[in-house]
N, C-alpha and C positions, 0 to 999 in steps of 0.2 A: 434628461429626464432627469425629476427628483423623486428620487423613492418614499413611499407611502409613509405616513406620518407614524404609524406602526412600526416599522422597522427602523425606524431611524432612532423612537425611543429604546427599542430592542436593544439596537447599538449602543447607545448611551448607557444603560446599564451594562451591558456586558463590558465597555470598555472601564465603566467604574470598578466595575466588581476584578478586574484584572490588574487594575492600579491599586485595591486592599488589597488586593493577594502579595502585590510586590510591597507594598507598606509596609504590611503586616508581620509578615517573614522575618524580614530582617532586624523590626523594631520586636519581635518577638525572641529573637534569639540574642538583641542586646538587652533586654528588659533579664531573660534568664542569668546570662551573664550578670550584670549590677544586684542579682539578688544573690548569686552567690558570692561577687563581693564581699557582701553587704555580711552575708553569715561567715565569713571565713574572717572580719576586719580585724577581729581581737585576735586573733592568731595571727596575722601579718604583724599587728602592731606588736603584740610581743615577740616575735621571730624579730622584728626589728630590733626592738631595743635590748632583748640578748643580744645582738651582734654588736651593739652598741657599747655596752659595758662588757663584752665579754673580753676586749684587751686589756680593761681595766682590774677587773679582777683574777686578770691572768700575770700582771705584775702586780698586783698586791698579793698575790696568795707566794710569786716568788722573793719578796720582800719578807713575808711572814716566817717565809722558812729559814731565813738569812738570819733573820733576827731571834729565833727561838735558840738559847743556850745548847748547847751540844750534850747530848743525854740525859739532858732535864726532863723531870715526869712531865707530863700533858697536865695541865690542868686550868680547864674551860675560864674560872673565876680570874686567872691574871690574862689569860688570854682573850678577854671581851676588851679590855682598858687598850693593851697592843692593838688589836686589828681597828678601834675606833682611832687609834692616834696616828696609824697609819694610812690610812683611811680618808679623814679629812684630808688629804694632800692628792688623793685621787681623786674624792669628787669634784674637784674643780670647783668649789662655791656651789653646787647643785645641791638642794633638796633632797639628798640622799644619805641612808647609813649605812655602812659595811658591818656588817654582823660575823658572828662564829654558830654555826646553828647546828643542833646534833642530827647525825643520819638516824633517820629508826631504822634496826635490824630487826627481822622475823624473830620471836620468842622460841626459845629452845625449852624443850620438856627433856627428863628424863623417864617419864612415866608412859610412854606409848604414842601412838600415834594420833590419838582420838586428843590429847592434851598439848600434842604439836600442833594441832590443829583449832583449838581452841584459844594456844597463847598466838598463834600465829594470827585470828581474828581479833583477839583484843589488843592487838598492837598494832594491826589495819587503821583499826575505828579508832585507837589512840591517835593514832600518826593523823589520821583523818580531819579530828575536830581541832586538833593543835594547827593545822596547817590553815581551816576554815577561820580559827581566830585570830592567826596570827595575820600582819601585813602581808600582802601576796609581793613575793622580790619582784624586781625588774627584771635579775639575773642571777643565776646561781652558778656554783661552781664547786663537785667532788674538790675535796684536797688528798694528797698521797701522804704514804704513813710519814712521819709518825700521827698523822690530823687525819685517818682514814675514817677514824667517827664524826667526822665535819663537816659542815662544807662553807662555803663563802659565800654570800649573798650579799646584793646590793638592793636594798627597802628603801622605799619612797617615805618621805617623812610631809606631805602636804595631798594625803591622798592616792586614790591609784590614777597614777597617767595612762596607763591601758585602757583602762573604761572609760574616761574623759576622751582620751581619740579615739576612741573605737566610736563613743558616741557620736560625736565631733562629724567623723567621717560618714556613720550611718546617715545623719540628716542633712550630712553634703550630698550621699549618693541618694536619696530619699526626694532631695530638693529638686535633684535635677533632674530625677526619672520623672519626677509630676511637672516638671515644667516641658519634658520631652513630652509626653503623653498631652499636655495643654497645646502646645504647638500643635503635634501632629492630627488633634481633635480640632484643633483651630482649619490647619491647613487640609485637613478632609471636608470639612462642612466649607469652605469657602471652594476647592474645586469642584463637589458634587453639584454644589450653586451655579458655578460658572460653568459647567458642561451641562445642566438641565436648563440652565439660561441661552446656552447656544441651540442647542438642540431645539426651545421653544422659536429662537428665530428663526432655526432654519423651518422649522413647519408653518412658521406665521408669512416668512418669504414662498413658501409654496402655496399657503393658501391664498397669500394674498394674490399670485400671478392669476392664479386659477380662477377666484372669484372677480376680477376685474375684467379678465379676459369673457368670463360669461354674462357678467352684467354687461359689459361695452357690447358684448356682439347680441344681445338681442334688438338694442334700437338701431343699431348701423345694419343690420337685417332687414328688419323695418323700414330704413331710409334709404338702401337701394331698392327693396321692393316695390314702393310709392314712386320714386324715379325713374324704373322701370317702365313702371304700370301710365307714367307721362309721355316718356318719350318715345315707346312705343305706340302709344296714340290711342291705347283701348279704352283713354275716358275721353270723349266726345260731349257729353253734357255740361255748362257752367257749372249747376250746382253740384255736382260729382268731384269737377276740379277743383272745387273751393273747398269739396270737405278734402281730397285726398293732399293738399297743399296744406289746411289744416293741421290733418295728421302729420303731415311731413313736419310741419314747425312744432307740432310738440314733441314728437321723436328729436329733433334738435334741440328743444330747452332741454328733457330729461338726460339728454348726452351729455352732454353740457354742464348740467347738474352735478352729473356724477363726479365728471373728470376735474369741477371745482372741488368738489366736495373730498377728491382723493388729494387735492392739490393741498387744499387747507388742510388736511390733516396732518402730510407732510411738512408745511411748514411750521404748525404747531410742534409737531415732537422733535423737530432739527433747530428749536429755540429761533426762527428766521422768522416770524409773525411779528408784525410789528401792531399797539393796540392805540387808537387814536381814543383816548380820556375824555370823556367832557362830562357836565352835569346836565343826566338827563329826566325825564319825568318818565315816572313807568307807565303813563299810559301810553307815550310817543312809543315804545318799546314793544310795548304789547300789540296797539297797530299798529306797526311796521310789520309783525309776524303775521299777523291775522291777512292783513294786506296779501301778503305776500302769497300767503295759504289761497286764498281766493281766487289769484291770479293764476296759481300752478293747477288749479281744481275747479276748472270752469266747468257748468254743466253738471259736476260731481253731485249727489246726493247727502245729504250727511248736515245732522244738528248741530251748528259749532255755536256755543254761548259763551259770551265774553261779560266777567264779573270784577271791574276795579274797584275798592273798596275808595271812597274820596278821602283827600287829605293827605294822600301816601306821600313821605317822602322821597327827594328828587336821589337819583342814584349816578353814582362818576362812575361811566361805563362807556365800552367802544360800543352805539349803539348799535349799528349792521351787526357787531359780531354778536352780541347776545341776543338781539333779534333773530340773528342767524339761529341761535342754538334754541330761540323757543319758538321758531319754524321747524328744525328737524324733530321737535318732542312733538309738535301738532301733526308734523306729516307723519310719525310711527304710530300713533293714537290713530290716524286714518284709515291706513294699512293694516294695523292690526287687530282692527275692530269686523263682523262680520256685516251684514247688510244695514241692520239696522242702526247707523254712525250716530254714537250720539259723544260730542266733545265737549268738554267746558274747560276753559280758562279761566284762573280765579288768579286777582292780585291784591294781596290782603298784607298787612303790617305785623311784623314779628319782633322779640324782642331785642336785635341786633341789625334788624334792616328792613325787609321785606322778600317775600316767597311769595313766589309766581309757579302757580301748579297748573298741571296739566291730566286732567284726568280722562279717563275713556271707560267703553261699556262693553271692554273685550274679552277674552276668556282668561285673564289673567296671567301670572308669571309664575311659576312653580316657585317654593322656596330655596330649593336648591342652587337654580338657576338666576336668581334675585343678584348675586355679587357679581356673576360671568356676564350679564348684560351688558356692563360698561368698557369690559375686555373690546379690545380693537378685533374685529372682524366677528366675532362673537352674534351669534344668532341661537335665540331657542329654539328646538327642537321637536317642529307640530307640522301638525296640516297645515296649517294656516302660514304659517312661516314660509313651509315649501312651496306655496300658492305664490307668494308675496314675493316680489322683486325686491334685493337690499343691497346694499355693502359689506352693512353690520361696523358701519364706522358714527353714525348720527348717534347714538348716544356717547361713544367715546368723545367725538369733538366737543358734543353739549357740555359735559363735566370738564373737559380742559379746559375750556372757555369759561366755563364757572369760576372753578380754582384760580385760571388769571387772573382774576376779577376780586379773586379774596373769598368767594365763596364755594358752594358745594350743591350737587347734584343727587337728588335723594331719589328712592323709590315706596313708595307703599301699593301691596297687590294681594286681593282677594281674587281665589281662583271662583271661574264662574259669575263673576261679579266686575273685577274692571284693574286696572290698572291709576296710579296718578304719579307722578314725574311732578317735582317742588325744585325748582331753581329756586337756590337762597342765595340775593347778594345785599351785602353790607349798604347802608344806607350813605346818604353822602358824608353825613356829619358823622359816620363813624369811622370809617376807612383813614 
């Protein structure tokens, strides 16, 4: 026993919500780590460069201390060229210059606490200004006595490699996160569409089984009742016997028509339907559909008018299939009109071929329903529809046949006035 459609769609949305929760939480955590990595990227690059140049600075410090004359006064003017000379060997040909930079000490003052604070503030401002204007070192190392007032720094010559590496890594992180979310969004949409399609297919299968069972039960019940009537000898009058046999024949034909329609729809949907294309006059297609309609509706009261514009070009179609599609439209017009049934079948030329219209004087179709009437098993909800038997496949089959011939099926409707279905088919010289 299948679940009701409402429960199926509730289950679909519940499953989709759990799926989104399981996807969004890890992705949010990953994004958080990515954002933190982007924020801390410069510090990480600085740490890596400092570690890479730390060993060179240590070796350069040892060589510098060994090269200093013993007990000689420390003069920055003489130490600068010495550092550059020794550092050229440690740079290894990379665009880096080693410098001896002064360390700023807090200013001292003998005039009291206020002066000391002012001097310290001035010193800090001066140090910040100098460091802002100076090139940012890749790494630096304070020197021991007698060079405790200086630091040894590795300064880049071609811009700030920290900023370049940091920017490159940030762009890489950003692109990867963007690609991740694009893939996540595409995957989410695909999964949602797949789940929704599967839920719809499940509901359609349930509707199909229920609808076909209901539609087949009605003629089968009538056939069984007529057979029991005849077998039990309840009808003895020859006229009544002929009437019962006529009704039995009609119900059998209706049952065969339903089964054939379902089978035809199955063949079209699976792509197993073959088409016998041939050059066919439009008049033959219209006459075939109208003749079949009259044969199926013997004794029915209907005002059916046919107008075929003279000189129409031939169409290359499967005559039986197109006539069947047109018959479906005429049958729909007959079933979904009231007591005063007026149906008009018109064939006229249009810009790229031929248009065959089937117009009725029924109640019309609401605007919100006009696109859905071509869906499989869909029927407009209304009092007349509920009173009328049907499988909801006629318009879907007619549309599939039109599309298989390179044409289309359109609808124009006005509430309280009627509906007009138009079968557009390309002319033979246009195909």
